[in-house]
KEGUVO-247813 format. One record per residue: residue number from 1; residue in three letters; x, y, z of N, C-alpha, C in turn. Coordinates in pm, whole numbers, plus 50000, padded with zeros to 5 digits. Atoms other than C-alpha are relative to their C-alpha. Layout:
<sites>
[site NUM,"ALA",[X,Y,Z],[X,Y,Z],[X,Y,Z]],
...
</sites>
This chain:
<sites>
[site 1,"MET",[50169,49944,49963],[40361,41608,54130],[49964,49974,50113]],
[site 2,"SER",[50107,50069,49843],[40143,41584,54431],[49904,49917,49907]],
[site 3,"LYS",[50091,50070,50002],[39914,41335,54478],[49857,50043,50062]],
[site 4,"PHE",[50163,49899,49957],[39511,41454,54509],[49951,49897,50099]],
[site 5,"GLU",[50052,50105,49896],[39350,41308,54809],[49828,50021,50008]],
[site 6,"ILE",[50163,50028,49991],[38989,41208,54771],[49934,49899,50053]],
[site 7,"GLU",[50064,50058,49910],[38744,41122,54999],[49873,49972,49970]],
[site 8,"LYS",[50144,50089,50061],[38427,40893,54926],[49896,50035,50096]],
[site 9,"THR",[50135,49919,49954],[38095,41079,55055],[49854,49892,49986]],
[site 10,"LEU",[50138,50106,49980],[37739,40845,55079],[49893,50211,50037]],
[site 11,"ILE",[50097,49895,50005],[37486,41136,54995],[49858,49946,50039]],
[site 12,"ALA",[50112,50028,49986],[37126,41060,55125],[49917,50065,50022]],
[site 13,"SER",[50103,49885,49982],[36812,41222,55171],[49950,49976,50171]],
[site 14,"SER",[50002,50001,49834],[36712,41371,55532],[49867,49910,50006]],
[site 15,"ALA",[50118,50096,49935],[36392,41142,55498],[50033,49896,50087]],
[site 16,"HIS",[49978,50091,49951],[36594,40883,55616],[50022,50027,50148]],
[site 17,"ILE",[49932,49987,49902],[36681,41049,55950],[49873,50092,50070]],
[site 18,"LEU",[50094,49913,49934],[36445,41179,56231],[50023,50096,50065]],
[site 19,"PRO",[49932,49904,49932],[36434,41514,56404],[50101,49965,50136]],
[site 20,"ASP",[49915,50055,49898],[36609,41332,56710],[50128,50006,49969]],
[site 21,"ASP",[49815,49995,50008],[36902,41259,56507],[50050,50133,49975]],
[site 22,"ILE",[49995,49865,50034],[36944,41617,56441],[50099,50076,50165]],
[site 23,"GLU",[49948,49972,49815],[36943,41660,56862],[50096,49940,50052]],
[site 24,"ALA",[49884,50163,49932],[37171,41358,56886],[50150,50050,49939]],
[site 25,"PHE",[49918,49944,50081],[37421,41563,56652],[50020,50097,50113]],
[site 26,"ARG",[49949,49878,49905],[37420,41848,56862],[50014,49968,50161]],
[site 27,"VAL",[49955,50012,49822],[37431,41686,57243],[50097,49953,50003]],
[site 28,"TYR",[49883,50062,49952],[37680,41409,57160],[50078,50081,49888]],
[site 29,"ASN",[49921,49855,50138],[37912,41705,56936],[50168,49864,50068]],
[site 30,"ASP",[49861,50029,49976],[38219,41452,57104],[49984,49846,49911]],
[site 31,"ILE",[50108,50060,50052],[38016,41162,56892],[50038,50028,49860]],
[site 32,"PHE",[50045,50023,50128],[37918,41276,56599],[50096,50171,49941]],
[site 33,"ILE",[49926,49908,50039],[38168,41548,56426],[49939,50063,49837]],
[site 34,"VAL",[50140,49949,50052],[37864,41774,56217],[50050,50101,49961]],
[site 35,"ASP",[50026,49900,50051],[37893,42041,55970],[49875,50044,49979]],
[site 36,"GLU",[50141,49988,50002],[37537,42176,55920],[50018,50091,49890]],
[site 37,"TYR",[50008,49905,50132],[37487,42364,55594],[49791,50016,49981]],
[site 38,"ASP",[50141,49971,49982],[37147,42527,55506],[49899,49907,49953]],
[site 39,"TYR",[50092,50080,50042],[36992,42215,55337],[50030,49811,50069]],
[site 40,"GLY",[49939,50108,49951],[37132,41934,55577],[50149,50009,50055]],
[site 41,"TRP",[49924,50068,49931],[37401,41788,55742],[50162,49892,49945]],
[site 42,"THR",[49909,50096,50010],[37767,41629,55714],[50053,49925,50095]],
[site 43,"VAL",[49976,50104,49911],[37870,41384,55912],[50167,49984,49960]],
[site 44,"TYR",[49826,50031,50024],[38264,41315,55958],[49983,49833,50008]],
[site 45,"LEU",[50023,50132,49956],[38271,40900,55987],[50126,49968,50029]],
[site 46,"HIS",[49818,50058,49940],[38635,40834,56208],[49923,49902,50025]],
[site 47,"ASP",[49994,50114,50054],[38751,40569,56271],[49892,49900,50127]],
[site 48,"SER",[50030,50048,49890],[38570,40502,56621],[49839,50028,49981]],
[site 49,"ILE",[50111,49996,50092],[38237,40586,56459],[49885,49909,50059]],
[site 50,"ILE",[50072,50055,49920],[38068,40250,56532],[49994,49918,50091]],
[site 51,"ASP",[49949,50069,49845],[38215,40150,56867],[49878,50128,50049]],
[site 52,"ASP",[50023,49867,49966],[38061,40510,56916],[49832,49995,50007]],
[site 53,"LEU",[50112,50029,50006],[37716,40441,56791],[49911,49945,50088]],
[site 54,"GLY",[50098,50036,49867],[37590,40221,57076],[50048,50045,50121]],
[site 55,"LYS",[50007,49895,49889],[37653,40483,57331],[49901,50079,49981]],
[site 56,"VAL",[50082,49889,50061],[37391,40679,57179],[49867,49905,49939]],
[site 57,"ARG",[50134,50074,50008],[37017,40653,57146],[49931,50107,49841]],
[site 58,"VAL",[50020,49952,50159],[36956,40710,56687],[49867,49918,49995]],
[site 59,"SER",[50113,50063,50062],[36694,40668,56486],[50102,49827,49919]],
[site 60,"GLU",[49960,50094,50100],[36756,40308,56265],[50009,50065,49932]],
[site 61,"GLY",[49997,49968,50179],[36737,40529,55948],[50199,50075,50015]],
[site 62,"ILE",[49855,49947,49981],[37085,40733,56103],[50132,49869,50015]],
[site 63,"ARG",[49964,50127,49987],[37181,40390,56212],[50076,49966,49889]],
[site 64,"MET",[49932,50069,50119],[37218,40227,55890],[50061,50050,49886]],
[site 65,"LEU",[49960,49918,50082],[37306,40485,55692],[50221,50020,50005]],
[site 66,"ILE",[49875,50007,49980],[37623,40544,55863],[50064,49882,49986]],
[site 67,"LEU",[49912,50129,50013],[37700,40188,55901],[50055,49943,49830]],
[site 68,"PHE",[49986,50022,50151],[37659,40143,55530],[50138,50082,49957]],
[site 69,"SER",[49897,49921,50075],[37876,40429,55450],[50110,49930,50035]],
[site 70,"VAL",[49829,50001,49938],[38163,40322,55664],[50038,49891,49978]],
[site 71,"PHE",[49982,50138,50087],[38132,39943,55534],[50035,50076,49825]],
[site 72,"ASN",[49973,49984,50123],[38141,40097,55209],[50152,50110,49947]],
[site 73,"GLY",[49849,49910,50051],[38480,40307,55238],[49981,50134,50030]],
[site 74,"CYS",[50042,49843,49987],[38303,40672,55298],[50066,50077,50122]],
[site 75,"LYS",[49917,49937,49845],[38482,40923,55517],[49881,50104,50053]],
[site 76,"TYR",[50097,49868,49916],[38175,41136,55514],[49839,49943,49972]],
[site 77,"LEU",[50162,49966,50031],[37766,41141,55498],[49994,50122,50002]],
[site 78,"LYS",[50077,49891,49993],[37612,41397,55374],[49838,49956,50015]],
[site 79,"VAL",[50138,50080,49936],[37248,41392,55493],[49932,50159,49930]],
[site 80,"ASP",[50041,49843,50110],[37040,41653,55223],[49875,49982,49965]],
[site 81,"SER",[50165,50006,50046],[36697,41726,55166],[49986,50001,49866]],
[site 82,"ASP",[50018,50055,50133],[36717,41679,54839],[50073,49861,49938]],
[site 83,"GLY",[49884,50112,50100],[36965,41384,54821],[49874,49899,50020]],
[site 84,"PRO",[50103,50070,50067],[36839,41075,54691],[49947,49881,50168]],
[site 85,"THR",[50053,50106,49956],[36600,40802,54873],[50091,49880,49943]],
[site 86,"TYR",[49974,50038,50005],[36713,40484,54911],[49930,49857,50054]],
[site 87,"LYS",[50082,50124,49930],[36545,40150,54921],[50070,49891,50067]],
[site 88,"GLY",[49911,50063,49897],[36629,39944,55207],[50026,50056,50125]],
[site 89,"PHE",[49956,49858,49835],[36632,40251,55465],[49854,50034,50002]],
[site 90,"GLU",[50118,49914,49993],[36399,40379,55654],[49952,50120,49947]],
[site 91,"GLU",[50058,49892,50030],[36187,40649,55557],[49916,50052,50131]],
[site 92,"TYR",[50092,49946,49954],[36024,40896,55789],[49909,50129,49986]],
[site 93,"GLU",[50103,49893,49987],[35757,41160,55762],[50041,50107,50102]],
[site 94,"TRP",[49952,49906,49915],[35852,41512,55882],[49912,50073,50040]],
</sites>
């Protein structure tokens, strides 16, 4: 019998990020491995993402979501326009 491979993902509202973060996803594509879809972005949380965060300018919102995700064992962060907002994380008006 095969072993299933299941990876953890944190889903969060795009209200927690800024438009500049989306631009950072595009500009720093060597750091941010991102899959864009109709309503948001899925960010792969590779092994050096925490160290790499110090090399780029991003909002406190996306920085904290990434850190929280990694420290909770997630391999992905899904930022979705319909995703939940979380108390204690920055929220921005678009």
